[in-house]
Steps between C-alpha positions, in 0.01 A plus 500: 500500500831410666752339264639263762788270403355342185510795263758444223784726393415774253197730480718786624574730204315794651410693184327468164515338251481160670552155354479325838187599686161395636242437228163415651328449833211264571309409814391144568120481523376532858852487641757748633762377252647704215686376192745747345671412172848621413753490219810359668782609273768445766403135553373453142176373650140613470373543857173481689532639853249353746423735789278439801352801678418309816400813690227580248154344446457227240175646365406851403746786477821427688562858608830652610764316700719811528259717700414414861145501632579841646599634158875506557742365236671170578710231335312204351461213748772237471246233411405689181781348300616331183432128550623343177673581170384304197754480220269455203768427243844607383485515122232770506592702809282806436179418689227714351134531591315259728143432602342317791185296433357317801769257612712549191773746407597564136842652428649615172878464458678678215848474352733724702570846366752761621411869513727564201333226294159637595591856398616383158212256444728195511310288753426142400124448463459163667305399809330224694190507720532300822224379732510443877262331744478738797260303720787509752584871459831473685628229262353537150541187288612537140272314260647281224386697196572833333384718213803542275531823299791474257455841338321717757568652841275474807488833677147458640274202568126468566283193560128438535264203484199494270152365566589177319794449738770571243769754576581816307865599535624842386869581456625851428811553291734801546306772689180307416472661156411153369288251696490128423195300608507126571205269564532172691334175402512380861305632797756454779841655560613208718628332184581639157180667367657521151491868413479588130545851361175625348543875453760778482371849584676825412462825692385680184172305535419662838152645541428784744185587693378862488732721702790255485815547292591241238853476640615151601778541756821305554323259736745303708225296663158391370239308697156362422193559720180307429169624640227275635304568180799356306605835353877511465720798585873563502707733719831633372762679710800709398677830563489760226811656340689167503487473877559867581143631494175403675389159628186392317244220529272470196189289453397327178198296402597185310272315262653153467182299453661387177871495589600520134326842481603681818409866539628733774353837605643749749226601744677672794833636616627578851811681620641351822775644721761305696693613802826665393742241359286204606349382173507540124232347277761463225669249730237284670128537568231235527126466545321305775127425508406550863123451469210552263520874567868559578821491298849560641812601310842418646812676375870490576814681388785389274721370781512453878596791725644484850475117505128520430261466207250785503143410403217749445136390532220683317146396595208571268131450575209479258365848434814680616678748273 
């Protein structure tokens, strides 16, 4: 994705540990638009970067825009470019996890935290969850309600809708070791659905299917997937060894039929590999439901390189390894 002229100052440190970096990546349903969240320390603003990949299809896998039809490498087309920068808020400039649900985008914004504060455990544990109407993907509209979290961060966010129409919102604290679950009383996100916290889950409660480890990773992004039979799953992404190891996507079954008694079981784990220096699951990765039998994971790196944002696309089909 070409940065164009809209990309703000910052995001240029070039080495770990980062305090200003990309956090999550989401694709708008049945569109060739991507939303990339970022912690804008230089501007003191939480960012959402809206990118249009106009050269790519709006449905199915988008495929590569850096390889010609003859297999030769090329620069991304000029029309694949950053179209808009949303400045979510300034008080909490560390945009954390995000999730796309239909024509809505949910973004967590945390109190800013420098690398030094993070190393010494001095980050302020405060956050807000913001909601956007993305029916016009080029110009998402911020909705006039939030979920305020006075004593907890918001590193990852997941959202699903239940059979009764109510919404189940999940918010992960630092490295998702603790997950807070909220249930709405309303059945539409167009106006405030009135989320109320109903459950806090701790990683020590994790169950594991036979053959799976009971380790719960430092998930930077968590996303719900609901099957046609209403069974609920969750996909978590991270890189092992605090961002220096292997990129992992792990699958969990979630029993939230009674939200006050949530149980989570690890059922599968998959190691994925990015092109050299093009993505890091400890920075930003996100899940996209392509069809009833296909899931896609998008991943980016900590920062732009060479005036571009690199995006990796991993396509999975039902029955594949």
